[in-house]
C-alpha positions in Angstrom: 32.3 -54.8 -59.4 34.0 -54.3 -62.9 34.0 -50.9 -64.3 35.1 -51.3 -68.0 35.2 -47.5 -68.5 38.5 -47.5 -66.4 41.7 -48.7 -68.0 44.7 -49.1 -65.7 48.4 -49.2 -66.9 50.3 -51.5 -64.5 53.6 -50.1 -63.1 56.5 -52.0 -64.3 58.6 -51.7 -61.2 56.2 -51.7 -58.3 54.0 -54.6 -58.4 50.2 -54.3 -57.4 49.9 -50.6 -58.5 48.7 -48.8 -61.9 50.8 -45.8 -62.6 48.3 -44.3 -64.9 44.4 -44.6 -65.0 42.2 -43.6 -68.1 38.6 -43.2 -67.8 37.2 -43.7 -71.3 34.0 -41.5 -70.9 36.0 -38.8 -69.4 38.7 -36.3 -70.6 41.5 -36.9 -68.0 44.4 -39.4 -67.4 45.5 -39.6 -63.8 49.3 -40.7 -63.4 50.0 -42.0 -59.9 53.3 -41.3 -58.0 56.4 -42.0 -60.2 59.9 -42.5 -58.7 63.2 -42.9 -60.6 65.6 -45.6 -59.6 68.6 -46.8 -61.5 68.4 -50.0 -63.7 69.5 -51.9 -60.6 66.7 -50.6 -58.3 69.2 -48.2 -56.4 68.6 -44.6 -55.4 70.4 -42.3 -57.7 73.5 -40.6 -56.1 72.8 -37.2 -57.3 69.4 -35.3 -57.0 69.7 -34.0 -60.7 69.8 -37.7 -61.8 66.9 -38.6 -59.6 64.8 -35.9 -61.3 65.9 -36.9 -64.8 64.8 -40.6 -64.1 61.5 -39.7 -62.4 60.6 -37.4 -65.3 61.5 -40.3 -67.6 59.0 -42.6 -65.6 56.5 -39.8 -65.9 57.0 -39.6 -69.6 56.8 -43.5 -69.9 53.4 -43.3 -68.1 52.1 -40.5 -70.3 53.2 -42.2 -73.5 51.3 -45.4 -72.6 48.2 -43.4 -72.6 49.0 -41.4 -75.8 49.5 -38.0 -74.0 52.6 -36.0 -73.5 54.0 -33.2 -71.2 52.1 -30.6 -73.3 48.6 -32.4 -72.1 49.6 -32.1 -68.3 47.1 -29.8 -66.4 48.2 -30.8 -62.6 51.5 -31.9 -61.5 52.3 -32.4 -57.8 56.1 -33.1 -56.9 57.2 -34.3 -53.5 60.8 -33.7 -52.7 62.3 -35.1 -49.5 64.1 -32.6 -47.2 63.0 -29.7 -49.6 65.5 -26.6 -49.3 66.2 -23.8 -51.6 69.2 -25.6 -53.3 67.0 -28.7 -54.3 64.2 -26.4 -55.4 66.6 -24.6 -57.7 68.0 -28.0 -59.0 64.5 -29.3 -59.5 63.4 -26.1 -61.5 66.4 -25.9 -63.8 66.3 -29.8 -64.5 62.6 -29.9 -65.0 62.9 -26.9 -67.4 65.6 -28.7 -69.4 63.5 -31.8 -69.6 59.8 -30.6 -70.1 59.2 -29.4 -73.5 55.8 -27.8 -73.3 54.5 -24.5 -74.7 52.7 -23.9 -71.4 53.4 -25.1 -68.0 50.7 -27.0 -66.1 49.6 -26.1 -62.8 51.8 -27.5 -60.0 52.5 -27.7 -56.4 56.0 -28.7 -55.0 55.7 -30.3 -51.4 58.6 -31.1 -49.0 58.2 -34.5 -47.4 60.4 -36.4 -45.0 60.4 -39.5 -47.0 59.4 -41.5 -50.0 59.1 -45.1 -51.1 62.3 -47.0 -50.9 64.4 -43.9 -50.2 63.6 -42.1 -53.3 64.2 -38.1 -53.3 61.5 -37.1 -55.6 58.1 -38.4 -56.7 55.6 -36.8 -59.2 51.9 -37.5 -59.6 50.0 -35.8 -62.6 46.7 -35.2 -64.2 46.7 -35.0 -68.0 43.7 -33.8 -70.4 43.1 -36.2 -73.4 
């Protein structure tokens, strides 16, 4: 069954998944889990660099749907082996990158592992 109301933006790095979905009759854009790898596909050496690359992927997915950080209403952040040091690095890096007048609702979740050795993954919902 084909639903013409749903438009999917294919992920450029991971074949077979969509990294954003827009429902034309609705007001929400769903961004699937984004991870940031170096151009050669490797995991960044520093956690701060991984955050920067992951937010760049999130921005790319948002841009594809003509929305921005200011349109985010819900963000889930998954961090491997989460501790207070990683949480502080994530907060300061996120605050430097995300330029939005009001923060979205968010949750930070510590996980054991992520796709292909990534250290951070972000999924989000934006209002159109």
